[in-house]
N, C-alpha and C positions, 0 to 999 in steps of 0.2 A: 566223919569221912569213912567210906566203905573200906574194908580191909585191902581189897585189890588196889584201890586208888592210893591208899596209904603206902602200899608196897612200891608202887611206881614212883611216888614222891620220894621215897627213901632212895631208890635207884638214882633219880635225878640229883638228889642232894649229894649222895656219896660220890658219884662219878663227875658231877659238876665241879666239886672242889678238888678232885684228884685227877682231873683230865690230863694234865701234863705228865703225871706219874705213869699213866698208862701208855702214852706215846713212847716214853723212854724205857719202859719196863722190858728187860731182856727176855723174860719168859713169854711175853706177848709178841715182841718184835722178832724173835728168832724161834728156832725149834724145828725138830724133824716133822712135826705135824704141818707146819706151814710149807715146808718144802714138798711134802707128799701131796698137799692140796694142789700145788701147781702141776704136779706130775700125773695126777689121777685122771685127768681128761686129756684127750687129744685135741688141743685147742687149734682152731683154724682162723681165729681173728675176727669171726663174725658174731661171736656170742654176746648176748646181753646178760649181764650179771647183776643180781641184787645181793648186796652184802648187808645182811640183817644184823643190827646191833654192831656196827662197825667199830665202836670203841675208839682206839687209837689210830684206826685206819690201816692197820697192817695187812689185812686181806685185800682191801681195795688197792693198796700200793703194790702188792705182789701180783695181782691179777690184771691190773690196768695194761701192762705191756702185752698181755696174751689175748685180751678180749676186745671187742669193738667198743663196748660201753659198760661202765660199772656205775651202779647207783649205790652210794654209801648211805645207809639209813640208820638212824639212832634216835633214842628217846630223849637224849640229853643235849641241849644246844651247845653247852661248853665243850662237850666231846666232839661235836661236829666242827666247831671252830678249830680245835686243836688238830683234829684229823685232816681237815682241809689244808691247813698250813703245812702239815707234814707231807701229804700226798702231792699237793701242787708244788711244794718246794723240791720234790724229786722229779719235777718236769712232766707230770701226768696231766694232760688236759682233757681226757675222756672220762672223767669221774664227776658225777653230780652228787650233791650232798643234800639230803632231805631228812627233816625231823618227823618222827612219828613212832607209833606203838607197834611192836612186833606181833601183837595179838589182833591188830586191826590195820592190816597193811593197806595203804591208800592207792592200790594199783588194781587194774582190771584183771579178769581171769586170763590165764595163759599169756602173761606179759613178758616172762623172762625165760631164757634158755637154761639158766643156772641160778639157783638160790643157795647162798652160803650163810652159815652162822657159826662163828668160832668163839669159843670160850665166853659164852654169854647166857646161854639158856638157863643156867642155874640161878639167874636173877629174875626169870620170868614168873609172873603170878600164875599163869595158866599155860603150861607147856603143850597141853593137848590142843588148845586153840591156836597156838603158834604153829604147830605142825600142820594143822588143818589149813591155815592161811598160806603156809608155804606150798602146800599141795595145790591150792587154788590158783596161785599166781604163776606157777611153773607151767610152761607149755607141755603139751603131750609129747612124749619122747625126751623131755627135759630131765634135769638132774638136781637133786637136793644133796648138799654136802654139809654135814653137821660135825663139828668138833666141840667137845665139851669135857670138862672134868667129870669123872664118874665115881660113884660110891661103890664100895665092895658089895658083893652079893650077900654076905653075911649081915644079918639085921643089926647086931650089936656094933659091928664095925661101920656100917652105914650110918647109924645113929651118931657114933663118936665123930666121924669125919664131918658130917653136916653140922653138928653142934659146934665144932671147932671153927668151921668156916663162918658160921653165923656170929660167933663171938668176935671174930676178927672184923666182920663186915655185916652190919645189921641189914643191908639190902639183899644179902644172900637168901634165896628161897630154898632150893634143894637141888643137889646134884643127884641125878637119877642113877640107878644101877644100869649096867649094860643090857640086862634082860628087859628092863622097862623101856629102854629106847627101842629095842627091836620090836617089842609088842606094839608100841605106839606108832611107829612109822608104818607098820603093816596095817594096823587098824584104820589109818587115815588114807590108805590106798597106794602108798609107795611100795616098791619092791626092792629089798636089800640086794645090792650087788657086791659091795666090798666093805670090809670092816678091819680097822687097824687099831692096835692098842699101843699107847706110848706111856712108859713110866715117866713121871715128872718129879724131879727133886726140887723142893722148895727150901730156900735158905730163910730161916725164921725171921731174922732182922729185916731183910728186904721184903718178905711176905707181909710183915706188919707195917713197914714203912709205906708201902704202896697205898694202903688205906689209912695212913696217918693214925695208927692205933696209939692211944695214950699210954704212957710208960707203966702206969699202975695196972691197966688192963693187959698189957703185953706180958708183964710179970705173972699175973694170975693165969693167963693162957698157957704160958710156959710151964707153970706148976702143974696144971691139969694134965698136960701132955706127958710130963715126966712121971706123974703118979698113976698113969694109966696101967691097966693090967698088962702083964708081960706079952700075952699073945697080940694085943693091940699095938704095943710098942714094936714088936717084931714085924707085924703086918705093914706098918707105916714107916719102918726103918728109922725110928726117931733117934737122932744122934744128939748127945749132950756134950757141951763144952763149957767149962767154968761155971757149972751149976745152972745153966740155962739151955734151952733147946737151941741147937746149932742148925739142924736141918731135919726134914722128914720127906718121905716119898709118897706120892699119890699116883693117880693115873688119869689119862684122858683117852678118848676114843675118837677116831675119824670114821664116819660111815658115809658111804656113797649109796644113794637110793634113787631109783628111777620112777618117773611117772610114765607108765607104759602107754603106748598108742592103743586106742580101743580096737 
């Protein structure tokens, strides 16, 4: 099996068996980034929105009352079942649910007014192809909204953070640095309009529970974090209680980019 296909199979396996956890996860269901996402555009109710890698359906659920139509799109069938139950259970009838790959979007050029991807791109095998596809399917004058966890600019700290995420969840590919996202969206043709940074506190037990991390691996992961160099512990604000990690802090960004009229 090709490495890229194996990575996608890992994503489907991990999110398939943990779908319900993501629907109920507070860090996905709530947060200032989700509120800012709703406020960042002047919605007029005519917009067609593509929610790429919808996960638990929280973006689709938040934007359904604001847009004409939302298409919730995800690689994993179990996630789509869980998200559809959640979104339709909240009374939203203007959301479609479609399975597919974020790097091969099955939509025509210039199909959507808005493309959104929240807390998912760090699972993608080829982020460059994903952004290229997002650019293709957004209409001229349309908007791309990206929210994702980001790694520090410092290479050591970038490596530490991504290694911890990979140990918790083998389907994790890589959280990019803020600078890498800015370069990538401009390379693919988008123009950056707004950028926000959100500190994110992760409670270790819940962070592990969401991906059903075995007890022995959870203990080993805690030990690695507690034994990290002091500057790394300070950067991630690693807090210890009763000999184990209680919480740590990372960050996410929300960027708004435009596909300018020619």
